[in-house]
N, C-alpha and C positions, 0 to 999 in steps of 0.2 A: 502494500500499499503506497502511496505518495499522500504527504500532508503538506499545505501550507500554512505558514503560522505568522499574523501581523503581532510584531512586536514595538514596545512603545519603550525610550529607556531616555534616560538623563546623561549625555555624554560625560559630565564631570567627573574624573575618576577612571573614565576608559580611554584606551588609544586608540580607537576609531573602533567601528564595528568589525570591520574583517580581522580575522586570526591572525595571531601573531605569537611570538615564539615566549616571549614572557608571559602568556595566558591573561592579559587585561584587556582584552577585546569584549566586544558585547557578544561577537560568535563563541570566542572560545567557552563563554557561560552556559550560552544555548547548549554547545555541545558536551559539555559537561550534563547539563538536565539532561536534556534530552536521553545519552545514555544511561541515566541513572535510570529514568522512566523505564527505558524498555529493557535495562540490562543485557544491552549488547554496546558496541563502539560504532557510533554513531555520527556522521560529519552533515552539518546543515550546509545549504547555499544561499547565498543571500541575493537582494535585488541588485545591492550597490554596496558601494565603500562610503565611509565618512570619515572626517579626519578627527584627531582626539578632541572632544568637547562639545561636540556637534552631537544635538538631538536628535530624536527621533520620535513622531508622532505615530506612524506605522510602515515600519520598515518590514518588508514582506521574505521570509525565507522559507525553503521548502526542506523534507528530509522523506527517507523511504525506510521502509523495515519490510520485514518478511511476516510481522505479527498483522491477526485479521480481525484480532478481536476489539481493538481499539475505536473508540468513539470519538470523537472533533470534541466532545465535554472531557472524555479522559484524559485527552492528551493535553487540551488547555490546563485543565486541574493539576494534570501530572507534573507538566513542564513547570509550571509556578509553585509549585510547591518545591520542586527542588532548588530553582531559582531564586528562594525563599529563605531556604537552606543554605544556601552559599554566599547568601547577603548580597545579593547582584541588583543594581540598580535599574532593573529592565523588568520588563513582564509581556506575557503574550496576552494582545486583547481579543485576539479572534484565532480560530482555527477552522481549516475546511478541505476535507477529502477531494483531491485534484486527479486529473488523468494521468496517465504514465506519461505522456509527453508534455507534461508542465515543465517549467524550469524559471526559476525564481527571477533569474538574471536576463535570458534570454529571450523568453516570454513577454517581457514587460515592453511596454510600446511607449510609457510616459514616464519619466521621473518629476515629480514636484516639490520644490524645497519652498519655503518661507525665511525671510529676516525678518527679525523680530529689533526694532531699535526704542530703547527709551532715553528720552529727551526732556530731562528736569535736571535742576541745580542737587538735589539730592539722590545719591548713590541707591543702586537695588539691593535688598535684603531681601525679601522674600523670593524674587527672582532673578537673585543672583547671577546664575548659571543658564539663564533663559533669555537673556537679553542683550545687546553691546549697548553701552551707558556711554550719552554723551550729556557732558555739564550745561551745555549751551544749546539753544535750538537752532535747529537745520532747517532750511528751508523745503517744505514737502513738495510744495508747485515745482521746484527746482528738480526735485529727484523723480518726479513723476513723468516730467517731460524730455529728460536726459534719457531715463530709463528705454526709452522707443529706440535710442541709436543700435542698443546691442540685439533690436528682437532681429530674426531673419538668419542667414545663412553669412558666417564672417571667420576670418582668421583668429583665434583668439590666442596666437602666440606670444603675446605680452601680459594674457592673462592668466595664465597659467604658471605654476611651481616649477622651478628649475629640474626637480625630481621627478615631475611627469613622466610615467612611460608610454603615453598616447602616439600612436606613429603618425597620425596626423591631426595637427591643433584647428581642423574648421569643424567648426560644428554650428549647430542652428540651433537657434533657442525661439520656440513658439510663441511665446508669450511671457509678457510683465505686467504684472497691474498694482501697484502701490495705491496702499488706501491707509488711513487712519482711523483705528478703533477710538481713539479718543485724542484728547490735544497734545497729549505726553509720549502715544506711540505712535510708530510707523511700522508699516508691515509691508514688505518686499516679495511678490510672489514671482516664482520665476518655475517656466515648466518647457522640458525639452527630453527628448529620447534621450540624451546622454551627455555627461559634462566633463571637461579637462579638471585633472586634481588643482583643487585651491581657484578655480572659476569663477564660482560664484563669489565668493569671499574679495576676489580682487573686483569683481564688477560694481558689489557694493561700495568698495574701499573708492572706487571712483567715482560713484553718484555721490558719496556722502561728502569728498573732495571737493564736487563741484558745488554741493548744497553751501558748503562753508568756505567756498570762494578761494580755493587753495589750488584748483584746476579750472580751467573751462571745459566746456562742449568740444571747442578746437582741439586743446590738448588730448582727450581723450578718442577724439576722431582720429588723429593723426595715426595713434597706436593701433586704430583699428586698420590705420589704409597704410601703414607700415609695420609690420607683424615683426619684424625682423631689426627692428630700431634699437633702442637704449630702452629699457625697462626700468621704469619707476612707479610703481604701483603701489598702493596703499593697500594692505591685507585686515581686513575686518576680523575682527574677533570670532572664533571660532563660537562662544556662547550664545550669538545671535544667531544660529543658523540651526535649521530643523527639516530634518527630511520630513515632508508630510505626507507620500504615499507615493508607490507604484503602482502604476496604473497597467490592466491587462482588458483583454476584448472579454474572455469569460471568467474573469475574477474581480470581485467588489467585494472589498471587508468594509466602509464605510456606511452607515446610516444616518451620522449627525444631518441634520437639515442645514446647517450653517456651514458644513464642510461641503456639503452637496452644492450648495450654490457659490461658494468660492472656486470649486474647482469647474465648473458649469460656465463661469465668467471668464475661467483661464482658457479653457478648450474654445471659446466664444462658441458656444451652443444658447 
C-alpha cells in the first residue's frame, strides 16, 4: 500500500525538510516515526525541500508498506504518536491512500509558498519564528506593484544561492499575490511548478529592498535581464517563509475555505 501524508511543521530547530546525516531534518523524524509504526525500516519521499528555519502548513510526502491492515486513521494517529514520543515539532494533519503510481515529488504540479512580514516597532514574541520582522513600515503598494516583474519565465541566476544544484536557472512563476491581513502584516504568495535554492527568499529580499528604497525596480530588472552579472541580493530570513501546499491533479488535503480562496486567486480561477 502507498500512503500520502500532509505534514505541518515549525522550521525552527530543523535543518530543513530533506533528510540529513545529523538527523535534524523533518524527514528524519518522519522516517523514524513511520518505521516505529510499521515495525520496518521505511523511508518517505517529500514533495520538495526547504531551508533550515522554513515552516510548512502542508508538506506532502509518501511512503510504501507491505502491510494491508492499516487505515488512514491508523497511520495518522500512529505516526503522530511516535512524533510526539520523539519530541518533534511536526505533525501529520491528513493521510490518504493513493495509487501505486503516485509520487509526492514527481506527481506535484505546483508548489505554493507564502512569505509573512511583520512591520511594527515591537519585535514578535508569539510569532518569533513565524514572520520576518521589520521595525519600520515598508511600502505595501510598492511590493505589490514590483512583484509583477517576477511573474512569468525568467533566468533567475541572480536570485539563487551559490550552492544551488539545478542545471538550469530558468524558472516560470505562475503568479504572485501580495495582500495585507491587517496593517502590521504583509503576505507574499508565490506559486510555480518548481523553485531554485533560495529563490523565494531572494525575491522577497529584492521586494523589501525596493519598498525600503535601498534598490529600485530598475536595479532588479537589470539583474533579471543580465543574470550572469554581479550578484548583490538580500536574502530574506527563513522564519518568514511557509511551504503552504503541494498541488496535485487528484489529491487535495485542504478543506479550509480561507485557504481554498487564496489558492483559487493564485491559480486565477
